[in-house]
N, C-alpha and C positions, 0 to 999 in steps of 0.2 A: 504494500500500500504506500502511496505517496506520503501519507501522513506519518507512517513509521519511518520512512526514509528521511523525512525532514528532522525527526528527532535525533537521528544518529549522525547527522552532518556536523562537521566542526563548527563551533559557535564561539566567536570571540568573547572571552570573559568580560571585557569592558562593555560589551553590548548588552549584557544581562541587566535588565531593569525590572522594577515592579510592573511595568507596562508591556513586558515582552514575555508573558507566561508566568510572571511572579518570581521572586527571589528563591523560593523553595524548589521550583522546577520539578515537581513531583513525578512527572512522566519521564523526564530526562534522567533523573536519578534512580528511576525504578521503584519509587515509593508507591506508585500506582501503575499497574500494568495497563497497556493499551486496551486489552480485552475488557478490563474492568471499567475503563473510561467509556468504552462503547456501550457496555451494559447499563451504566448509569445514565447515559444519554438516551438510550431506548426507554428506560423506565420513566425518566422525567418527561420525555415527549409523549409517552403513552398516558401518563397521569394528566398532563396538561390537556391532551386531546379529550380525555374522558370528562374532565371538568368543563371543557368547552361544549361538549355534546349535552351535558346536563343543563348548562345555562341556556343553550339554544332551544332545548326542549321545554324547559319549565319557566324561563324568564324572558329571554329575548331571542327570537328566531334569527334576527339579522346578524347576530354575533357568529353564527355558523360559518358564513362566508368569509368574514374577517379573520376568524380563527383558523379556518382551513388554509387561507392564503398565507397566514403567518407560519403555520406548521410546514407548509411547502417550502417557504423561504428558509426556515431553520434546517430542514433536511438537505435542500438543494445547495446550501451555502458551501458545503465541503464534500458531499457525497456524490459519486458518479450516478447517472451520466451527466449531471448538471455541473457540479464543481464550480459554482459561481466565484468562489474566492480565488480560484486558479485562472479564471478567464476574464478578469477585469469587471466582473459583475457583483463582486462581494460588497463593495462600498454602496452600490445602489440598493442591494438587498437589505443591508443593515439600515440605511436611511429610511427605506419604506417601512420596514418592520418596526423599528423603534421610534418612528415619527408618525406618519398618518395612521398606520394600523393600530398602534397602542393607544394613541390619543382618541381616535374615532371609536375604537372598541370600548374604552373606558367610558366615553360619553354616552354611547348608545345603551350600554348596560344600565346606566343610571337614569336616562331620560326617555329611552325607547324611540328616539328620533335622531336624525343627523342633519347638521346645517353646513352651509358653505363656510361660515365663520369658523367652525370647528376644524374643517379641513385646512383653512388658511392658517389657523393657530398651530396646526401640527407641523407646518413647513419649517419654521425656525428650529424646532426640536429635531426634525429629521436631518437638516443640514449640519447642526452642531454635533449630533451623535456620529454622523459620518466623519466629521473632522477628527473626533476622538480616535476612531479606527484609523484614519489616514495618518495622523502623526505617530500613532503607535506602531505603524509599519516601518518607520525609519530605523529603529534598532534591529529589526528583523530583515533589513534590506538584503544583506549578503546571503543569509540562510534561505530566504524566500527565492532569491535569484537562482541559487544552486539547485533547489528542488522544483524549479519551474512554476512557482506560485506567482502567476502573472497579475498581481494586483497593480494598481495605478502608480504606486511609487516605483515598482520594478519596471513597469512599462515606460514611464516618463524619465526615470532617474530622479535623484534627490533634488537637483536644482530646478528642473522643469516642474516636478511634482510640487515644489514649494509654491509655485504660482497657482496651482489648483487648490492648495490649502488656503491661500488668501481668498480665492474666488468663493470657496464654500463659506467662509466667514462672511464675506460681502453679501452673498445670497441670503444668509440667515438674517442679517440685520435689514436688508432690503425687504425681505418678506414681512418683517415686523412692521416696517413703515407702511407697506401695502395694506397690511391688516388694519392698521390705524386709519389709513386713508379711506378704505372701503367701509369700515364699520363706524367711523367717526367717534370711536372710543379712545380718548387720549390716554387712558390708563395703560394701554398696550405699550406705550412708549417707555414705561418704567423698565422694560426689559433691556433698554440701552445701558442700564447700570452695569451690565456684564461686559460692555464693550472694552473697558480698560484692560480686563484680563485677556481678552482676545488679542488686543494690540500687543500686550506684553508677550503672549505666546508667539506671535508673528516675529517680533523683534528677536527673541531668543533663537527661534528656528533659523532666522537669517544668518546668524553668526555661529551657530552650534550644530547645524544639521549633520556634520561629520564628526562631532564630538559628543558621542552618546551620553556619557555621564552628565555633561552640562545641559544636554537637550532635555533631560528629565523634567526640568522646570517648565519647558514648553508643554510637555504632556500634562503636567499638573494644571497649568493655566488654561489649557484647552478644556480639561475636565471641569474646572471651576467656572469657566464661561458657560458651559452647558448647564451646570447645576444652578448657578445664579439666575440664568435666563429662565429656566424652568420654574423656579420659585417665584420670580417676578411675574411670570405669566399667570401662575396660579393665583397670586395675590391680586393681579389685575382682574381676573375673571370673578373672583369673590367680591371685589369692590363693585364691579358692574352689577352683580346679582342683587346687591343690597342697597344700591343707590337709585 
């Protein structure tokens, strides 16, 4: 399996970070066997699917299609014949699954309907979570390249990939402004409080993309931009609900 091959490839010690499989590296060190990891994945996906079926049968039928698409993306991300992560589709799959699908799914379960505003609100979440995956691929660049995991950092290279990293941030904040412009709800603009962390992540990446130990700060700031933005959007939605 390509996955097993990737585990035994030489990996520069300085490239090991909490964002490239974790410092404990349980699979690499043999603390967890690949067959056990596969078993855990099967069990978790099965349980998640069963919960989804229960919800679709007894609470909200619309969640069936959202959940089914999400389950497909989870499986197709790394397993043949799709192997999205190896074919430049992994970033798109993650952006859709952790953006529009999760946001719309959570909304539909609670309200039993879906609006265009909800889909718009899911876009910044999708772009920012994609950027977390994107910057996390930098420490894995050499290993991914050796095992032919053709994500977009490998396809473009670190320098050109950096431009796409900036574009994803720009799309996230542009979508927030579009959400404000269409809904006329100024509270959505509170999400811009996460912009300084995004700018800091870009600055660090520009000077440290080949210096993985120092690049970790960019990983952290990208994660913080996502979390702060999500909390700000939640707060904005709550304010709108009660005003």
